[in-house]
N, C-alpha and C positions, 0 to 999 in steps of 0.2 A: 164638724161645724161647717156650714156653707154660707156664702155671701150672696145676697140678692142683688138685682140690678141697681137698686138705689143706695147700695153701700151698707145696708144692714146685714147682720150676720144671723144665720139660723143654726142653732146648736143641734147636734145629733144626740146630745145628752139631755135627758129629761130631769126636771127638778122634783125632788121628793118632798112630801109634806112633813118634813122633820122639823125639829125645833131650830135647826140651823137656818140662818137667814138665806143661805144660798145652797140648799141641798142639791146634790147632783147624782144621777143614776147612770152607771156605765152598762153598756150592752155588748154582747159578743160580736154583733155585727159591726161595732165600731172598729174592731181589729181586723176586719176582712179587707181584701183589695190592697191598695197602695197605702199601707199604714205608715205614719210618720210620728215619732215620739215628740218632735218639736211642735207639731200641730196640736197633739194631745195636751201638752203642757201649756201651750198658749191658750187653748180653750178653757183650761182650768183657772188661769190667773188673770185673764184679760179683764173680766168684769170687776175683779177686786182691785186691779191696778191700772185704771185707765190713764192716770197721769204718767205712769211708768211707760206705758205704750206710746203716749204722745212724746215724751222726752226721747224715747228711743228713736222715734221718727224724726224728731228735730236733730238729734245727733247725726243721723245718717244724712240729713240735708245740709246741716251747718258744717259738718266735717271739721270738728275741732273747736267748738265754742267754749267759752270760759266756764259755763255751767255744766259741762259734760261730766259723765260719771267716770271716776278714776279709782281703780282698785276696789270697786264694790261700794263706794261711799259717794253721796251727792255733795258737790261743792256749791256753796252759796256765798253771796256777799257778806261782808263782815257785819253789817247792821242787822241783816236778816238772821244771821247766826246768833247774834246776841239775843234777839227777840225770841227765837225758837228755844233757847236754853231756859227761858223762864216760863213759856206757855204750854208746849206739847212735846210728846216723845218724837224721836227721830224717824221711826218706821212704825206707824200705828197699825198697819194692815197685817202684821205678823201673826196675830192670834187667829184672824180669819183664815189666813193661809194654812196654819197648822191644822186647824179643824178640817179644812178642805182636803188636805193631804191625808189625814188619818181616815177620813171617810172614803176617799178614793182607794186607799190601801186595802181597807176592809172589803170593798166591793171587788177589787182585783183578785183578792184571795178567794172570794166566793166564785168568781168566774173561773178561776183555775180549777177549783174542785168540780165545777160543772163539766168543764172540758175533760178532766181526768175520768169522770164517770162515763161520759160519752165514748171516750177512747176505749175504756174497758169493755163496754157493751159491743163496740165495733169489733174488737179482737175476738170476742166470743162468737160473734156471728161469722167472722171470716174463718175461724177454725172449723165451725160446723159446716160451712159451705165447702171448705177444702176437703174435709173428710168425705162429704157426699160426692164431690167431684172425683176423688181417688177411687171410690167404690164403683162409680159409673165407668171410669177408664178400665178398671180391671175386668168388668163384665164385657166391655167392648172387645178387649184383647182376646178373651176366650171365644167370643163370636167370630172374630177374624180368623183365629187358628182353625176353627171348625170349617170356615169357608175355604181356606187353603187346602185342607184335607179333602174337601169335596171336589175342588178343582183338580187336584192331583189324581183322584180316582177317575174323574171324568176324562182327563187327558190320557190316562192309561187305557181307558176303554176306546177312546177315539183312535189311538195309535194301533191298538190291536185290530180294530175294525179296518183301519187303513191298510195294514199289512195283509190282512186276509183279502181285501179288495185287490191289492197289488198282485198277490199270488194268483187270484182268479184271472186278473187281466193278463198276466204273463202266460197262464195256461191258454187263455183264449187267443192271445197273439201267436203263441207257438202253434196252436191248432190251426189258426188261419194261415200262418206261414207254411205249415205242412200241406194244408189244402192247396195253397197257391203253388207250392213246389210240385205237388202231385199233378195239378192241372197243367203246369208248364212241362213236366216230364212227359205227360201223355201227348202234349202237342209236339215235343221234341222227338218222341218215339215215332209219331206219325210222320213228321218231316224226314226223319232218318230213314224210314221205310221208303219214302218217296225217292230219296237220293240213292237208296240201295236197290232200286228196282232193276235197272239195267245200265251197263256202262255207256257213258256218253250221252245218255238220254236225259235232257233237261227240259223237255217240252211238257211233261206231265206233272210238273211241280205245282204246288199251291199258288194261288194268285198273289200271295204275300211276296214271293220271290221275283215277281215281275212288275209289281206295283211301284212306280217311281216315288210315290208319296210315302211309301213305307220302307224306303231303302235302309234307313238306320236300323229298323227292327229286323229286317232280313239279314243285314250284315251281322248283327249281334247273334241271331239264331244260327247262322251259318258257321260263325266262329265257334260257338258252343258245340255244335254237332261235330265239327272238324276236330276240335280238341278232344272230345270224348272218344271219337272213333280212333284217332291216332294213339291216344292213351291205351285204349283197349287192345289195339294191335300190338303195341309195345309190350304190354303186360302178357299177352298171349305168346308172344315170341320168346320172352324170357322164361316163362314158366314151362315146366316139363309137361307136355300134352299127354294125357292118359285117356281122354274121352274124345271120340271121333267128332262129336257135336261141336266141340270147341274149335276144331280146325275149320269146320264148315262156317261157324260164326265169324271167324277171322277173315275167311275169304269174302264173306258177304260184306263185312265192314270195309274191306279194302276197296270194294266197288264204290261204297259210299264215300270213302276218303277221296278217291279219284274224282268222283262227280263233284264233291264239295270243293276240291282244289280248283277244278275247272270253273265252277260257278264263282268262287271267290276271286279268281283272276279276272274273269269277265266283269264282275261287279267293281273290282278295284280300278280296272282300266276305264270303265264307264264314269266312275267318280273322278278319276284324274282328268278325264276329258272335260267334265263339267267344271272341275276346279280351274283348269286352264282358261276356259271360256270366261268364267267369273273373274279370273285374275286380269285378263285383258280389259274387261269392262270395269275393273276396280269395284266389283260388288263384294264388299267385305263380308256381308252377312252370308251370302251363298258360299263364299270361300271358307268361312268358319264352319258352316254346316258340313261341307264336304270334308274338311280337315278333321272334324270331330268323328265322322263316320270312318274315315280312313285310319284314324288312330287305333281302330280295332284290328287292323291288318299289320302284323309285325310291329305293333306299337307306333304305327304311323311313319316308320322309317322311310318307306318308299315315297310317301307324300312329301316328307321333309326334304329328302334328297332331290326329288323332282322339282320342288319349288326353288331350292338353292341353285340347282343346275341351270335353270332357265333365267337366272338373273342377268341383266344386260352387262353388269360389271365384269363378267367373266367371258365376254365375247372376245374373239381373237383380235378384232380391230381395236378394241379398247386397250388390250394389253400391248399391242404394237405401238399405240399412241403413248403409252406409259414410257417406253424406251425413248421415244422422240422427245418427250417432255423433259426427261432427266438428262439424257446424253446430248441433246441438241441435234444439229444436222449431221447426217452421216459424213464421215471424213474429217470432221472438226475434232480438235483436241479438247476433251472436257476438263474443266478445272474443278477442284474439290468444292470451291465456294458455289459455283453454278450447280453442281450436283447436289449440294446441301439444300439450296433453295428449291431445286426441282423435286427432291424427295419430300421436303416439307410440304410443298404444294400438293404433290400427288397423294401423300399419306393423309393429309387433311381432307382431300376429296374422298378418299376411301373411307375414312372415319365418318364423314358426313353421310355418305351413302349407306353405310352399315347402320348408322343411327336412324335414318329414315326407314330402312328395312326393319329395324327393331320395332318401330311403332306398328307397322303392318303385321309383323309376326305376332306381336302381343295381342293384337285384335283378332287374329285368325286362328292361330294354333292353340290347342289345349295345353301343350307343353312348350311354351316359347323358349325356355332355356335350352332345350335339346336342339331346337332349330337354330338358335343363335350360335350354339357350339359348332354345328355343322357349317354354318355360314362363315364364321371366323376361321375355322380350320381350312375351309376352301380358300380363303384369302391368303392364309399363311403357307399353304401347301401348293397353291397354283399360281396366283397372280404375283405375289412378292418374289417367289423363287425364279420365275421367268425373267423378271426385271433384274434381279441380282446376277443371274447367269450372264446377262449381257453387260452388266456394269462391272463385275469383278472378274476380269480375265486374269488368271494367275500367270505371272511371267515366269520365265525360266531363270533358275539361279546360275546355270552354267553360261548362258548367253543372255545376260540381263539387257533390257532396253537401254539405250544411251540416255544420258542426261538431257540431250536435246529433245528427246521424246517424252521426257518426264521422269525417266529412270524408275528404280524400284520404289522410291519415295512416293511417286504418284499412286501406285497400287496401294501402298499402305495407308495413305491419306484417304483414298476412296473407300478402303475397307473400314477405316475408323468412322467416316461419315455415314456409310451405309449401316454399320452396326448400331451406331448411336441413334440414328433416325428410326431404324426398325424397332429398336427398344422403345422409343417414344410411341411408335405406332402400337406396339403390344400393350403398353400401359393405357393408351387411349381406348383401345378395343376392350380391355378389361373393364374400364370405366363404363363403356356403353353396355356391356353385358355379354358374356360368352358361356354361361353355364358353368359346368365343371371342367371345361377345357383348360389344360396346362399351357397357357399362352406363352409364358416365359420359357418353359422348356422347349416348346415348339420353335420359338424364335432362336434359341441357342442352337438348336439342331441345324438351322439354316446356315450357320457360320462355322460349324465344326470342321469342315474340310479346310477352311482358311486358318482357323485358330490352332489346329494341331501343329502346324509348321510355321506359325506366325513368327516366332522368335528368330528363326533362321533367316527369314526375309528381312527382319529388322536389323540384324547384324550385317547382312550383306548390303543393305541400303546404307548403313553408316559407313561401311568400307568404301562403297561407291562414291558417297558424298565427299569423303576425305580425299580419295584419289582425284576426283574432279577438281577439288579446291587446290590441291598441290599443283596440278597441271596449270590451273589458272594463275597461281602465284608465280610459277616458273616462267610462264609466258609474259606476265607483266614485268618480271625482273629482266628478262632478256630484251624486251622492247625498250625498257628504260635504259639498259646498258647500251643498246645500239643507238638510241637517240642522243645520249649525252657523250658517247665516245669513251674509249678506254685509255686510261693514263698509261703511258709507256713505262716499261720496266726500267729503262735506262735512267729515268729520273728518280727511281727509288720508290715510287708510290705503289701501294698494294693494289693489285688488280682485283682483289676480292671486295673492295669497298663498295662495288656496285651490286654485290649479292644481297639477296633479301634478308632483312632482319626479322627477328621474332616479333610477331604482332599480337598484342593482347586482344585486339579486335577479332583476329582469326580464332583465338582460343575461345573467346566469348561466343563466336559462331558455332564452334564445336559443342559448347555447353547448350546452346539453344537447340541444336539438333538432338542432343541427348534428352533435353527436357521434353521435346515433342515425342520422342520415342518412349520415354517413361510414362507420359500421359496415355499413350496407346497401350502400354503394358498394363497400366492400372485399369484401363477400360476393359481389356480382354481377360484379365485375371481376377477371378472371383474369390479364390482360396488364398489365404495368406502365404502358404508355402509356395504355391505356384507363382504368386506375385513376387515374392522374394527372389526366387530363382530367375525369373525374367528380368527383374530389376538389376540383379547382379550381372547378368549377361550383357545387358545394355550399358551399364556403368563401366564394365570392363572395357568395352569398345572405346569409351571416352578416355579412360586411362591410357590405353594403347595409343590413341591418336595424339593426346597431349604429350605423352612421353616421347613418342617418335618425333613429333614436330619440334619440341623445344630442344631435344637432344641434337637433331640435325641442325637447328639454328645455332646452338652452342658450338657444334663441330665446325660449321662454316665460319663462325667468329674466331675459333681457334686456328683455322687455316690462314686467316689474315695475320694472326700473330706469328705463325710459322713462316709465312712468306716475308714478314718484316724481319724476323731473325735471320732468314737466308740472305736478305739484302745487306744486313749489317756484316755478316761474315764475308760477303763478297768484296767489301771495300776495306778489309783489314790489310794494311800494307806493312812492309818491312821498314827497316830504319834507313837503308841506303836507297833512296829514291830521289828523283829530281824534284825541284820546287814546283814545277808545273804539274807533275803527276800528283804530288802531295796536295796541291790546291784542288785539283779535280776530284781526288779521293775525298778530301774534306767536304767538298760540295755534295758529293754523292752520299757521304755519311750523314750530312744534315738532312738530305731527302729521306734516307732510310730511317733516321730518328723521327722525322715527321710522320712517316708511314707507321712506325711503331707506336707513336703516341695516338694516332688516329685509330689503329687497331685496338689499343688498350681501351680507348673510350667506347669503341664499338662493342667490345666484349663486355664491358661493364653495363652498357645499355642492354645487351642480350641477357646478362645475369639478372638485371633488375626486372626485365620483362618476364624472364623465366620465373622469378619469385612471384611476380604478380599473377602469372598464369596458374601457378600451383595454388596460390591463395584463392583464386577464383574457383578452382576445382574443389578445394577443401570446403569453401563456403557453400558451394552447391551441394556437396555431400552432406554437410551438416543440416542444411535447410530443407532439402528435398528427398535425399536418399535414405538417411538414417531412420526416419519414422516408418519407412516401408520395410526396412530390414529388421528392426527391433522385435516385432512380434514372433519371429522365428529364431530359435536358439542357435547361436553360432554364426548366423548370417552376417551380422554387423561386424563382428571381430574378423571374420574371413575377408570381408570387403576392405576393412582397414589395412590388413596385411597386404592385400593385392595392391592397394593404393601406394603403400610404402615401397613395395617391390617395383612397381611401375616407374616410380620416380627415382629409383636408385641409379639407372643409367644416366639420367640427366644430372644427378648429383655428381657422378663420376666425371662426366664431361666438364661440369662447372669447376670441379676441383683441379683437374688438369689445366684448364684454361687460366685459373687464378695463379697457378704455379708459373705458367708462361707469362702472365702479366708481371709477376714479380721479376722474372728473368728479364723481361723487356725494360722495366723501370731501372733495374740495377745495371743493365748494359748501358743505358743512356747516362746514368749517374757516373759510371766508370769512364765513359767517353768524355763527359764534361770535365771530370776531375783531371783526366789526362791532358785534355786540350787547354784548360784554363789555369791549372795549378802550376805556378812557377817556383823554382828553387829559392828564389829570393824572397818569396812570401814568408818563409820561416827562418831566413838568415839575412835579415836586413843589415846593411853595413853600419858600423859604429861610427857615423859621421857627425854625431852631435845633434842630429835632427830628432825631434820628439817622435817617439814610436807611434805607428798608425794603429789605432784601436778599433778600426772598422773590420768587419769580416772580409776575408779574401774574396776575390772575384769568383773563384771556383765555388766557394761556399755559397755565395749569393745566387749564382746561377743554378746550383743544384737545388737549393731550397725553393727558388722560384719555379723550377721545373717540377719538383715534387708537389708543390702547392697547386700548380696548374693541372697536372695530370691526375692527382689523387682526388680532385674535386668530384669527378664522376664516380670514384669508388665510394666516397663518403655518401653519395646520394643513392647509389645502386645497392650497396650491401647493408644488411641490418643484423642486429643481434649477435649471436655467436659467430656467424660467418664473417661479419665485419671485424669482430675482435680477433679472430684467428688470423685473418688476412693481414691486418695491420701489425699484429705482433710478429708474424713471420717476416713481413717487410722490414719492420724495425730491427729485427735481429740481423737480417741480411745487410741492411744499411750500416749497422754497427760493425759488422765483420768487414764489409767493404772499405769502410773508412780506416779501420786499423791497418788493413793491408796496403791501402793507399799511402798512409803516413809513414809506412816502413821504408818508403823510397826517398825520404828527405832527412836532412839533419837540421837541428834546431839550436839557435842561440837563445839567450834569455828573452830578447825582444820578440823573436819568432815564437817562443813558447807562449808569450802573452797573446800573440795573434792567433796561435792555435787554440788557446783557451777561449778566445772570442768566437772562433769558428765552432768549437764544441758547444758553447752556450747557444749559438744560433741554431745548430742542429738539434740540441736538446729542447729548445723552446718549440721547434716545429714538431718533433715527435711526441711532445706532450699532448698534442691534439689527437693522438692515437688512442689515448686512454688505456695504455698498456703499461701497468706498473713495472713489469720486468724490464721493458725497454727503457723506461725512465731511469730505472736504477742503473742500467749499464751505461747510459750517457752521463749520469752523475759521477760514476766511477771514472769515466773518461776524463771529466773535468778535474778530478783529483789527481789522476796520473799525469795530466798535462803540467802539473806543478813541478815535475822532475826537471823540466827545462828552465824553470825560473829560479829555484833556490840554489844556494851555493852548494858545492860538493859535500862539505862537512855537515850539511843539514839533511842530507838524503836519508840518513839512518833513522831519523825521527819522523820522516814524512808519512810513513805507512804503518805507524804503530797501531792505529785504530782500525786499519783495514788490511790485515795480513793476507787476505784471500787474493789480492790483486798484485802481490809482490812479483809473481812471475811475469805478468804483462808489464808491470812497471819496470822490471829489469830490462825487458826488450826496448822500452821507451828510453831508458837511461843510455842504452847503447847508441841512440840517435843524437845524443848531445854532441855539439861540435868540439867540446873539450874532453870527450870520453877518453881519448888516448893521452892527451897532454896532462890531464889531471889524474891519470892512472886510476880511473874509476873501477876498472875490472878487478884489480887487487883489493881495492877498498870494499867492493861489494861482496867479494868472496869471503872476506874476513867478517863482514857484518852479517851476511845471510849464507852461512855455509851450506844449509840444506838446499839452497836454490842453485848453487854452483854445479 
């Protein structure tokens, strides 16, 4: 149903003339397009229910009026409801609607049957068309297969015809080639007969051989004739001649060969002259034409060599200028840095020149790689060697140049700079292009005379540097000694105090020399085995230098200890001397003690610097040497053994010096104890005064001296060396104190003072971190109790420590009441095994 512009509706359903008041006819077209069931239902009932449609519209506008439809029933006012109950039914249109719905249902069923019939007819038509289509496709496939078979037969025919045509073409080409070869052979025979006419007669030759416009053709034919004639002569000379005619032919061809050789030489010289003229005018096309023709003569070798030989870069003046550029003015001392800059500049100039020549050679010669090979070879065999000959003058090992003139190290540095820069030149020339020339091998051959004995010069140079450095240090030490003056021996000072000490800076300089030598060894040694051998030889020089230097330094420090000991022995006096002599001797002894203390400190500084020097060498070995030796089996282990062996002499000198240090310290301790310890220190009078619990003066001075003098030992020594030294010193101090106290007698208050001294000594030696020494001083404190306890308590004093009974028995004999208390008999009864 449709609506018109004035609001009226047009039904798409037609009314039937049935008995029904509102007959309705449904059509299939009503269900096409955008079908809506709501629209269909509305069209069916709208004419029967206009009031319902209006109420529905009011409901949508009023949105909740009182007379709205609720649950399918119409609500009305109470009066109207009562009136309706008595007059008419609630829904009078129900019968009309039922009739309409039944009629519509019947029509819909009819429409469905119509549609089903049409669908059935369509299926039959589709099946018939599909069968017809399949039949047509089958016929087409058979036709296509036939076409493919026809094309295959046609392709086979075409291929067969093509092969036949190719064979015919090959035969024709072969026949043409044979014809051309026969024609050329006829011409060659004619030309050969001309050359074979008479010796040295080149005037009767064909115009071809005198026409400058056909030089290339003449050169090609002459080379062919010459090759044929020489081959025939060689063949005839090898074969056994049995026919006289063969010998005659050979002689005839020999005339031709001679004439051809003369003609080729003349032609080649003419072409070379033309080539030179074109070269001067930079006519590259003419040069290329001549070079192409000349390539037929000995593969163009003469032209290549002629071109290279005439290059300005090989002139004598140019090569003399090379020496002035690199070496500077005659008579001046060249330095490696200046030589490096000069070589870089010169080699860059050579590379640029070769690069420019490469462009010309590529444009001119048919075989540019061969010409470049000759050019680069000439550079490395002529220009560079003449420069190196002036630069690298090999010095004599028997009479080396002095250090003032640069020494051997100057030659080695020049050699390294020249080798490295020449290697760079070889790489640059390889980049420019040099054909198949072995540039690297040719460069190596330039330095073989120097590399074969290089390591001997390296070792000699290191020895020369060491000798020069030692002379310099001795001169400085002597100058310092003369400027500061020498302390007189009469005052007890060591005259060795002005001698040079071990310097870590000097050892660092040794290592720097060695690093430089190792860098050269790495530069000159390409094989791992050769490199390892050279590195070991160079590193051994360092080991020898450091070992000798620190050993001599330790020996000089030991000499000062020996001189201090001699001074102490000189002022040892007897007992019966005057007071004036004793005072003078005491003053001299003080001076000798000061010299000893100074020598002790000097030796400890030497030991410390010796350890630092060895650590520097070990670190250098680990960082720089090991990686070069590890690739070769056994080289690293052997070098480690050499290092240990080289340092053994220094270790021996250090050990002897440390023993002398202990002797020096103990000598001063004994002097202080003898000078400061009084008999009354341990036998104070029983005058009722409270006992003195302070350490004795001797103890205080000894501890102060040890604290002062051992400060340098604590700083200089490390690890096991420090532990061994302090342990030995602690044992010697323990023994010296025991011997010292054997000179005194003790009463109980003196025993308390002795125990205080032992505590003071024990607290000091605890800084040694030596458990055995601490234990000995603890036992000393226990033994000191023998002077404090009553005689009857001695038997129980050492029950827990029976190992010290023997030493305790010696202490007991030092009691001031040993005889009065008859302790000897008491001890023999208590400890019969000790008596």
